[in-house]
Legacy VTK file of the C-alpha trace (Angstrom):
# vtk DataFile Version 3.0
C-alpha trace
ASCII
DATASET POLYDATA
POINTS 344 float
158.742 133.488 104.306
160.018 134.402 107.765
160.205 138.135 108.442
162.564 139.348 111.161
163.245 142.895 112.285
165.951 142.877 114.915
165.885 145.213 117.887
168.204 145.519 120.857
165.694 145.711 123.712
164.955 142.471 125.645
161.538 141.872 124.035
160.636 139.655 121.106
157.214 140.120 119.520
156.330 136.811 117.888
153.353 136.795 115.471
152.691 133.175 114.438
149.202 133.681 112.976
149.350 136.966 111.041
150.459 135.469 107.704
147.980 135.199 104.831
149.967 133.438 102.082
148.735 130.115 100.698
150.878 127.928 98.412
149.066 127.307 95.122
148.806 123.575 95.787
146.971 124.306 99.048
144.799 127.194 97.903
143.267 125.333 94.966
142.095 122.555 97.296
140.366 124.835 99.799
136.616 125.334 99.656
134.910 128.738 99.887
135.060 128.683 103.694
138.763 127.921 103.648
139.570 130.685 101.196
138.001 133.249 103.564
140.693 132.430 106.155
138.518 133.865 108.904
140.693 132.454 111.705
143.854 134.430 110.980
145.209 137.189 113.188
144.165 139.718 110.570
146.141 142.991 110.362
147.941 142.233 113.629
151.246 143.412 112.177
149.603 146.845 111.864
148.912 146.834 115.593
152.561 146.262 116.495
154.199 148.515 113.934
155.406 150.767 116.764
158.238 148.300 117.428
160.983 150.515 116.030
160.420 153.294 118.545
160.877 150.766 121.364
163.693 148.879 119.590
162.008 145.497 120.054
162.500 142.479 117.812
159.601 141.310 115.628
159.372 137.831 114.155
156.501 136.750 111.919
155.689 134.411 109.060
153.922 135.299 105.846
152.311 131.835 105.680
148.695 131.265 106.718
147.878 129.205 109.799
145.624 127.167 107.484
148.853 125.836 105.966
150.397 125.113 109.377
149.898 126.447 112.888
153.278 127.657 114.122
152.110 127.619 117.745
151.372 123.868 117.749
153.616 120.957 118.618
155.099 119.627 115.340
154.614 116.075 116.634
150.849 116.471 116.931
149.230 113.323 115.447
147.685 113.727 112.006
144.320 112.482 113.267
143.965 115.686 115.312
143.439 117.682 112.094
139.675 117.795 112.685
140.141 119.216 116.186
140.756 122.949 115.752
142.051 123.230 119.320
144.941 120.855 118.581
145.494 120.637 114.811
148.942 121.294 113.390
147.601 121.514 109.825
143.909 122.224 110.452
141.186 120.741 108.299
138.455 122.875 109.879
137.853 126.409 111.087
137.902 127.163 114.812
134.142 126.617 114.884
134.390 123.237 113.162
133.571 124.043 109.519
135.558 122.151 106.885
138.051 124.232 104.915
139.032 121.691 102.220
137.087 120.233 99.338
136.046 116.617 99.893
139.040 114.301 100.080
141.607 117.090 99.697
142.902 117.269 103.290
146.684 116.868 103.671
148.049 113.450 104.628
151.020 112.539 106.851
153.746 113.070 104.261
152.437 116.460 103.188
152.142 117.529 106.826
155.753 116.499 107.382
156.715 118.527 104.317
154.905 121.606 105.611
156.607 121.174 108.984
160.065 121.137 107.391
159.333 124.069 105.094
157.531 126.397 107.495
157.380 125.296 111.135
160.974 124.227 111.771
162.621 127.309 110.164
160.306 129.642 112.113
161.263 128.125 115.448
164.916 128.038 114.447
164.746 131.770 113.679
163.020 132.437 117.005
165.681 130.465 118.869
168.395 132.478 117.108
166.858 135.779 118.213
166.397 134.574 121.780
170.006 133.394 121.979
171.201 136.741 120.624
169.262 138.737 123.199
170.140 136.469 126.118
173.772 137.335 125.524
172.868 140.975 126.148
170.171 140.997 128.838
169.493 139.486 132.248
165.891 138.802 131.266
164.335 138.271 127.834
160.588 138.264 127.160
158.830 136.544 124.261
155.342 137.867 123.640
153.348 135.393 121.555
150.975 137.895 119.927
147.695 136.620 118.507
144.195 137.865 117.736
140.809 136.266 117.211
137.228 137.139 116.385
135.295 138.168 119.481
132.446 135.700 118.932
133.074 132.193 117.574
130.392 129.542 117.948
131.466 126.887 120.393
134.651 128.784 121.270
133.905 132.319 122.419
130.116 132.385 122.444
130.055 134.590 125.548
132.441 137.040 123.946
136.204 137.194 124.132
137.739 139.641 126.643
139.523 142.474 124.920
142.854 141.041 126.154
143.577 137.445 127.165
146.910 136.656 128.824
148.345 133.126 128.842
151.201 131.938 131.051
150.653 128.148 131.156
149.159 128.509 134.594
152.000 130.747 135.746
154.839 128.421 134.687
156.111 130.204 131.564
157.019 133.577 133.106
157.792 135.288 136.392
154.560 136.053 138.299
155.653 139.656 138.821
156.087 140.089 135.072
152.600 138.652 134.522
151.147 141.081 137.061
152.975 143.977 135.437
151.540 143.128 132.024
148.013 142.494 133.298
148.089 145.746 135.239
148.960 147.661 132.076
145.584 146.677 130.601
143.402 146.617 133.708
143.937 150.288 134.321
142.488 151.195 130.922
138.846 152.213 130.677
136.762 149.695 128.756
139.496 147.022 128.668
138.519 143.581 129.927
141.335 141.164 130.784
141.518 137.442 131.526
144.507 135.386 132.667
145.005 131.719 131.761
141.367 131.258 130.789
140.587 131.708 127.077
144.333 131.675 126.377
146.751 129.524 128.386
149.654 129.404 125.964
150.804 127.142 123.151
153.914 125.415 121.856
155.951 128.626 121.784
155.422 129.192 125.504
156.012 125.518 126.281
159.258 125.525 124.308
160.740 128.820 125.464
159.258 129.721 128.846
162.083 129.219 131.374
161.661 131.995 133.963
164.283 130.417 136.258
166.817 131.106 133.500
165.681 134.615 132.674
163.580 133.595 129.655
159.900 134.469 129.937
157.133 133.603 127.463
153.657 135.149 127.591
150.765 134.751 125.145
148.728 137.873 124.401
145.438 137.276 122.594
143.591 140.392 121.399
139.916 140.387 120.510
139.764 141.750 116.975
137.100 144.268 117.930
139.898 146.105 119.744
141.382 147.277 116.445
139.164 146.210 113.503
136.090 147.994 112.202
134.437 144.678 111.345
135.618 141.170 112.221
134.857 139.932 108.719
136.285 140.460 105.212
138.023 142.698 104.351
139.032 142.940 108.055
139.520 146.688 107.840
141.316 148.371 110.773
139.470 151.049 112.719
141.829 154.018 113.000
140.504 155.241 116.339
140.575 151.826 117.993
143.953 151.030 116.482
145.496 154.277 117.711
144.221 153.714 121.242
145.346 150.077 121.335
148.814 151.010 120.137
149.126 153.591 122.902
148.135 151.006 125.507
150.578 148.470 124.094
153.442 150.977 123.968
152.881 151.701 127.662
152.755 147.970 128.428
155.947 147.262 126.477
157.713 150.143 128.210
156.782 148.689 131.608
158.076 145.285 130.550
161.402 146.709 129.396
161.730 148.456 132.754
160.883 145.209 134.520
163.647 143.267 132.755
166.257 145.558 134.269
165.105 144.884 137.846
167.185 141.965 139.141
166.093 138.466 138.236
168.066 135.738 136.543
171.275 136.536 134.736
172.053 135.866 131.071
172.949 132.323 130.025
176.619 131.819 130.781
178.798 130.620 127.900
180.487 127.241 128.195
184.168 126.635 127.658
183.719 126.744 123.879
182.279 130.247 124.063
178.750 129.166 123.140
175.679 129.620 125.255
174.808 126.731 127.517
171.852 124.957 125.879
168.518 124.756 127.600
167.749 121.410 129.191
166.507 118.637 126.916
162.761 118.035 126.697
161.228 115.140 128.536
159.982 112.170 126.581
156.594 112.795 125.031
153.543 110.803 125.957
152.932 107.983 123.512
150.119 108.331 121.041
146.770 107.764 122.672
147.985 108.706 126.156
147.267 111.927 127.980
150.126 114.417 127.759
151.466 115.979 130.932
149.845 119.279 131.917
151.672 122.420 130.789
153.126 123.016 134.253
155.093 119.744 133.977
156.241 120.137 130.398
159.932 120.384 129.738
159.751 120.751 125.987
162.450 123.207 125.044
163.709 123.773 121.559
163.671 120.201 120.278
162.464 121.517 116.942
165.264 124.032 116.664
167.892 121.457 117.674
166.606 119.028 115.086
166.631 121.678 112.409
170.264 122.478 113.106
171.059 118.912 111.997
168.597 118.772 109.120
169.304 119.889 105.602
166.654 122.312 104.388
166.515 122.424 100.628
166.474 126.067 99.449
163.226 126.191 97.517
160.390 128.597 97.098
157.803 127.332 99.626
154.982 128.870 97.636
155.580 126.250 94.926
154.742 123.472 97.363
153.239 120.684 95.312
150.486 118.412 96.388
151.371 114.952 97.674
148.857 112.476 96.320
146.712 110.313 98.561
148.597 107.226 97.373
151.788 108.751 98.716
150.348 109.840 102.049
148.161 106.889 102.848
150.751 104.393 104.097
153.708 106.241 105.469
154.320 103.493 108.000
154.993 100.970 105.211
158.237 102.553 104.125
160.598 105.492 104.528
159.132 108.967 104.603
159.103 110.622 101.207
161.625 113.491 101.099
160.540 117.044 100.436
158.396 117.124 97.321
158.777 120.574 95.839
158.651 122.119 92.408
161.827 123.638 91.098
LINES 1 345
344 0 1 2 3 4 5 6 7 8 9 10 11 12 13 14 15 16 17 18 19 20 21 22 23 24 25 26 27 28 29 30 31 32 33 34 35 36 37 38 39 40 41 42 43 44 45 46 47 48 49 50 51 52 53 54 55 56 57 58 59 60 61 62 63 64 65 66 67 68 69 70 71 72 73 74 75 76 77 78 79 80 81 82 83 84 85 86 87 88 89 90 91 92 93 94 95 96 97 98 99 100 101 102 103 104 105 106 107 108 109 110 111 112 113 114 115 116 117 118 119 120 121 122 123 124 125 126 127 128 129 130 131 132 133 134 135 136 137 138 139 140 141 142 143 144 145 146 147 148 149 150 151 152 153 154 155 156 157 158 159 160 161 162 163 164 165 166 167 168 169 170 171 172 173 174 175 176 177 178 179 180 181 182 183 184 185 186 187 188 189 190 191 192 193 194 195 196 197 198 199 200 201 202 203 204 205 206 207 208 209 210 211 212 213 214 215 216 217 218 219 220 221 222 223 224 225 226 227 228 229 230 231 232 233 234 235 236 237 238 239 240 241 242 243 244 245 246 247 248 249 250 251 252 253 254 255 256 257 258 259 260 261 262 263 264 265 266 267 268 269 270 271 272 273 274 275 276 277 278 279 280 281 282 283 284 285 286 287 288 289 290 291 292 293 294 295 296 297 298 299 300 301 302 303 304 305 306 307 308 309 310 311 312 313 314 315 316 317 318 319 320 321 322 323 324 325 326 327 328 329 330 331 332 333 334 335 336 337 338 339 340 341 342 343
């Protein structure tokens, strides 16, 4: 389920990893490690529940990132499932532990099904909100809000800074906006901040970050110790930490809203039909097995959203997603892709 709360200010808070829901056909195949779902952005929606007082838009999914990672490229090869840094439908935790029972990992057809049910509609909804706000404001900011455990073996062994900012090396937003956001945290006692180190930015920033057109995308990764009492089940929020973090974020968001009104690119001009001019088409992707271009050279706008506009999404309850057997997923290349397999 996609949850949208529309605001009128030029900021969109996008929470791709805060969902916890698992379809029955996925949950019953997870092992004990998978059912813990330790890699989610636990309780992050509680952190940003000040959005109404600032009139910002919030977009989030109720579905777990163990079902599909909404901040990954939907064309990520299936064989990347064992690489937690790249997986679209991960088969391991961030520290490399398997999350499925033996032989129960999703195959190509099931991954395609999950993409159509969860990934494509999320990005279509995000595109709709961005288009709405660009008709009203000279600059629009997407904040890709995430959180992670402070210490993950092989990932953040030296400890995660309290706040990690990602801008794809400075290409996904105006540098002055980045400095404004970083400065909001650096002035706070006890807050450590990194820029384009632990977090550089994912598919959301690659797809939407077009600062030359007044559309800015920034990833904000919070260490969970900044608002949780313990970074383990039941992931209980710490009221004191949460209150302080909210205050810092409210100040940061206020500065960003002020920034959007200071010059910069104008809103997207409508074409002769009255519709917004579309963002430029993405460049051709690197073929499988080749190195992709670095983020600074990417021109991958909303291909997913454009494709979804043409696709027919069957109105079903995603939580009844049924398992696609290994015989169905093993040889997708031998014939046409199986259509959505869902229970009525």
